C-alpha positions in Angstrom: 137.3 80.0 100.3 139.2 79.6 97.1 137.5 79.0 93.8 138.8 75.4 93.7 137.5 74.7 97.2 134.1 76.3 96.3 133.9 74.2 93.2 134.8 71.0 95.1 132.3 71.8 97.8 129.5 72.4 95.2 130.4 69.2 93.4 130.3 67.2 96.7 126.9 68.7 97.5 125.6 67.8 94.0 126.8 64.2 94.3 125.2 63.8 97.7 122.0 65.3 96.5 121.8 62.9 93.5 122.7 59.9 95.6 119.9 60.8 98.0 117.5 60.6 95.0 118.5 57.0 94.4 118.1 55.9 98.0 115.3 53.4 98.6 112.1 55.0 99.7 110.9 54.4 103.2 107.2 54.6 102.1 105.0 51.7 101.3 106.1 49.3 98.6 104.2 49.4 95.4 101.5 46.7 95.0 102.8 43.5 93.4 101.8 43.1 89.8 99.6 40.2 89.1 101.4 37.5 87.2 100.2 37.3 83.6 98.1 34.2 83.0 100.0 31.8 80.9 98.7 31.3 77.4 96.4 28.4 76.9 98.2 25.2 75.9 97.5 24.0 72.4 95.1 21.1 72.2 95.2 17.9 70.1 93.3 18.2 66.8 89.7 16.7 66.8 89.6 14.8 63.5 86.2 13.3 64.0 83.8 14.2 61.2 83.5 14.3 57.4 86.5 14.8 55.1 86.5 15.4 51.3 89.2 15.5 48.6 90.5 19.0 48.2 91.0 18.9 44.4 88.0 16.8 43.5 87.2 15.7 40.0 84.5 13.2 38.9 86.0 10.4 40.8 87.1 11.4 44.3 87.5 10.1 47.8 85.8 11.1 51.0 86.4 9.9 54.6 84.4 9.7 57.8 86.3 9.5 61.1 84.5 8.4 64.3 85.8 8.0 67.8 87.5 4.7 66.9 87.3 4.1 63.2 88.0 5.6 59.8 86.2 4.8 56.6 87.2 6.0 53.1 85.0 5.7 50.1 85.5 6.2 46.4 82.9 8.8 45.2 81.6 9.1 41.7 80.4 12.7 41.4 78.6 12.0 38.0 76.1 9.4 39.3 76.5 9.9 43.1 77.6 6.3 43.8 80.1 5.3 46.4 82.3 2.3 46.9 84.3 1.2 50.0 88.1 1.8 49.8 89.1 1.5 53.4 87.5 0.7 56.8 89.9 0.6 59.7 90.9 1.7 63.2 91.4 5.2 64.3 93.2 6.4 67.4 92.8 10.1 68.2 95.9 12.3 68.7 96.9 12.9 72.3 99.2 15.9 71.6 98.9 19.1 69.6 100.5 19.4 66.2 101.0 17.0 63.3 99.8 13.5 63.8 100.4 10.1 62.1 98.6 6.9 62.9 98.6 3.4 61.5 95.1 2.1 60.8 94.4 -1.6 60.9 92.0 -2.8 58.1 88.6 -4.1 59.1 88.6 -7.3 57.0 84.9 -8.1 57.5 84.0 -4.6 56.1 86.4 -4.7 53.2 86.9 -8.3 52.0 83.8 -8.3 49.8 84.3 -4.7 48.5 85.6 -4.8 44.9 87.5 -1.5 45.1 88.8 -1.8 48.7 92.4 -1.9 49.6 93.6 -5.3 50.8 96.6 -3.9 52.7 96.6 -5.0 56.3 97.4 -1.5 57.5 97.5 2.0 56.1 99.3 5.1 57.4 97.3 8.3 57.7 98.8 11.8 58.4 97.2 14.9 59.7 99.2 18.0 59.0 98.3 21.6 58.3 94.6 20.9 58.5 94.8 18.2 55.9 94.4 14.4 56.1 96.6 12.5 53.7 97.3 8.9 52.8 98.6 6.9 49.9 96.2 5.1 47.5 97.4 2.4 45.1 95.1 1.2 42.4 95.9 -0.7 39.2 99.6 -0.3 39.9 99.5 3.5 40.3 100.1 5.2 43.7 98.8 8.6 44.6 98.9 10.6 47.8 95.3 11.7 48.6 94.7 15.0 50.5 91.4 15.5 52.2 90.1 18.6 54.0 87.3 18.9 56.6 83.9 19.1 54.9 
């Protein structure tokens, strides 16, 4: 055999040997891996509870949210008095993430309150763990930000 023939034969044997290594095995198939459980889906925020103004001074606001209503009060920290600002409807979020709802004022609860808003509706926003809404008093409008107490 010539050197070229010997080299070609050795190369052919090597290729056949390597291709045999990649052939499918005739043994039992490996056990199927269990599918990873899908991550838990985010749930809507539960806003029911007490809320307080984040950057509170002597005159602040606090809110209470129940299953179907929201009430917001002016709070005087110096003497501990409160006055009604808003009482209205609340509808809980149905999806996770930021949430905006329009509350309809409870006229019976606010008509006789001197410091209450007389707006028929008020928009509330829940975002980033904060409850916010606009307050207008004596011609000045401010966005209030409350956090869970």
